[in-house]
C-alpha positions in Angstrom: -15.7 -1.8 36.2 -13.1 0.9 36.9 -10.8 2.4 34.4 -7.2 1.2 34.6 -5.8 4.7 34.7 -8.3 7.2 36.2 -5.8 10.1 35.6 -5.7 9.7 31.8 -5.7 13.3 30.5 -8.5 14.2 28.1 -7.7 15.1 24.5 -7.8 18.8 23.7 -10.1 20.1 20.9 -7.1 20.4 18.6 -6.0 16.8 19.2 -9.6 15.6 18.7 -10.0 17.4 15.4 -6.5 16.2 14.3 -7.5 12.6 14.9 -10.7 13.2 13.0 -8.7 14.7 10.1 -6.4 11.7 10.1 -9.4 9.3 9.9 -10.9 11.3 7.0 -7.6 11.1 5.1 -7.5 7.3 6.0 -10.9 6.9 4.3 -9.5 8.7 1.2 -6.5 6.4 1.2 -8.7 3.3 1.5 -10.7 4.6 -1.5 -7.5 5.1 -3.6 -6.3 1.7 -2.6 -9.6 0.0 -3.6 -9.5 1.9 -6.9 -6.1 0.6 -7.7 -7.0 -3.0 -6.8 -10.2 -2.7 -8.9 -8.1 -1.6 -11.8 -5.5 -4.3 -11.4 -8.0 -7.2 -11.2 -9.9 -5.9 -14.2 -13.1 -4.7 -12.3 -12.9 -1.1 -13.5 -11.9 0.6 -16.8 -13.8 -2.1 -18.7 -11.1 -4.6 -17.9 -8.5 -2.6 -19.8 -6.5 -1.8 -16.6 -5.8 -5.4 -15.8 -2.3 -6.0 -14.6 -1.3 -8.2 -17.6 -2.5 -5.5 -20.0 -0.6 -2.6 -18.4 2.7 -1.1 -19.5 5.7 -1.7 -17.2 5.6 1.8 -15.6 1.9 1.4 -14.8 2.5 -2.1 -13.4 5.1 -0.8 -11.0 3.1 2.3 -9.9 -0.3 0.6 -9.7 1.0 -2.4 -7.8 3.0 -0.3 -5.4 0.1 2.1 -4.7 -2.4 -0.7 -4.4 -0.4 -1.9 -1.4 0.8 1.4 0.1 -2.5 3.2 0.2 -4.4 0.7 2.3 -1.4 0.4 4.7 -1.3 4.2 5.0 -5.1 4.1 5.7 -4.5 1.7 8.6 -1.8 3.8 10.0 -3.8 7.0 9.7 -6.9 5.4 11.2 -5.0 4.3 14.2 -3.3 7.7 14.4 0.1 6.0 14.5 3.3 7.9 13.9 3.9 5.7 10.8 0.6 6.5 9.2 1.5 10.0 7.9 4.8 8.6 6.7 3.1 5.9 4.6 0.7 8.5 3.3 3.5 10.7 2.3 5.1 7.8 0.3 1.8 7.0 -1.4 0.8 10.6 -2.1 4.3 11.5 -3.2 4.3 8.6 -5.6 1.0 9.6 -7.1 2.0 13.3 -7.3 5.2 12.3 -9.1 3.2 10.1 -11.5 0.8 12.8 -12.6 3.2 15.8 -12.5 6.6 14.6 -13.5 5.6 11.8 -15.9 2.3 12.9 -17.4 3.2 11.5 -20.8 3.2 8.0 -19.2 0.5 8.3 -16.5 -1.7 11.1 -17.8 -2.8 14.2 -16.0 -4.8 14.2 -12.8 -4.7 17.7 -11.3 -7.5 16.8 -8.8 -5.3 14.2 -7.1 -2.3 16.6 -7.0 -4.4 19.4 -5.5 -5.9 17.1 -3.0 -2.6 15.7 -1.8 -1.0 19.1 -1.6 -4.0 20.4 0.4 -3.9 17.5 2.8 -0.1 18.0 3.3 -0.6 21.7 4.1 -3.4 20.9 6.5 -1.3 18.2 8.2 1.5 20.8 8.6 -0.9 23.3 10.1 -2.2 20.7 12.6 1.3 19.7 13.6 2.2 23.3 14.2 -0.9 23.9 16.2 -0.2 20.8 18.3 3.4 21.8 18.9 2.3 25.3 20.0 -0.3 23.8 22.3 2.2 21.4 23.9 4.7 24.3 24.3 2.0 26.3 26.0 1.2 23.5 28.3 4.8 23.1 29.4 5.1 26.8 30.4 5.2 27.0 34.2 4.0 29.9 36.3 6.9 31.4 38.2 6.6 33.9 41.0 9.4 36.4 41.5 9.5 36.5 45.3 12.6 37.1 47.2 
């Protein structure tokens, strides 16, 4: 069986590592989503994190993040343009929870450091991909009369 498009360009090493990075972040998002679902249904924290036992701010945050993290994981795994956007919403919400309102949600510096590190790596990858595409667009010109 022949390929539909034999002229499909191969991914560069930067693009390959970028997709691998997105998929690793997707696995992390799936883990966060599963943790929130386990808490909400009473599977973790000895049943004390069940939805009906949570305060209103925790209900809003946990329910929202339990949905957004798995959706972000899907978008990141597929390397869709909406995946990083959904991750930014989920990670931003979690960073706000633990940095702006620690009296309500507690402190979790590990989550904050992890999300900031992922954001910096994402920006570095986007810059590298932009520079690579810019370099590919440069054409060779010959100054002949």
